[in-house]
N, C-alpha and C positions, 0 to 999 in steps of 0.2 A: 368540308364544311359541316356535313351531316355528322361526321364522327365527333367533331368538337361539340356540336349541339347535344349529342347523346352523352358524351362524357360529362359535360357541365350540368346537364339535366340530372344525371345520376348523383353528382355531387350535391346539387340543390336538394334532391329528395333526401339524401343522407343527412345533410345539415338540418333540414326541416324536422326530420324525425328525431335527431339527437337533441335539438333544442326546443322540442315541443311547440313548434310554430304552425302545426297543421290546422288547428282550429282557427287561428288568426288568418291564415291564408284563405281558408274556405269562407270565412265571414267576409273577407275582402271581396272575393269573387261574387258572393251572393249579393252584397250591397250593390256592386257595380252592375251586375246582370239585371237585377230588379229595376234599378234606376234607368238602365238603358231601355228596357221595355216600357217603363212608365213614361219616359221622355218621348219615346216614339208615339205612344198612344195619346197622351194628354196634350202634348205640344204639337202633334201632327208633323213631326220631323221625319226625314228619311233615316234609314239606319246609320248612314255615315255621319249625318249631322247630329244625330242622337249620340253616337259614340264620341264625337268631338266635344259636345256639350258636357257629357258625363266625365270625360277625361279632364277637361278644363276645371270643372267644379271639384273633382276629387283630388286633383294634384295642386290646386292653387290655394291661396289663402282666403278665398271666398269673397274677395273684394267686389267682383262683379256678380250681380244677381242674374242667374241664367233662368230663363223661363218667363213666359208671359202670363200664364194662368196661375192661380193660387196654388194648385196642386204641383205645378211645375216648379214654383219657387220653394215650396216645402221640400220637394225632391232635391233641389239644389242645396238646401240647408243640410239635409240628411247626408248628402254626399260629402260636403265640406267637413262636417263634424265627424262623419265616419272616417274620413281621411286623417283628421287630427288624432282621433282615438286609436285607429289601427297603427298609425306610424309610431305613436307613443308606446303601444303595447309591444309592437315588434322590436322597437329599440330597447325597451326595458327587458324583454325576454332575452334578447341577444346579449345585453350587458350582463345580466345575471348568469347566463350560461358561461360567458368568458370568465367572470369573477369566480364562479364555482369551480371551474376547471383548474384555474390557477391556485385557488385555495386548497383543493383536493391534492394537487401536486405537492404543495408546501407541507400539508399535514402528513402525507405519505413519507416525505423526506424526513420530517421530524420523528416519525415513528421509527424509521430505520436508524436514525442517530441514537434514539433512546435505547433501542435493542442492542446496538453495538456498544453503548456505554454500559449497559447492564452486564454484558459478557465480560467486560474488562474489570 
């Protein structure tokens, strides 16, 4: 099991570096960590309750307002919009990476065909 974790972690790091997703992932963890601490302090929740609230707010559509205080509600909004933003950025970056790779392959093939045609 640990071997698979190691292998897939290395693939994740390679994929992240190849598609320039490092900043997006760091921003994701920063938003979640700050909101986790803020929820614990402002709402007076235990670490596990804070983690549950942050996870629900970040991964849901924001239908339920989490938090009883004004600052807790603002934190909930930041998490929801942060989730929307980061999922969009991550998806767009991934899509651009895939399209660019395919486009580069096609251009390389066209260059080869042009070179072969010039030789004939």
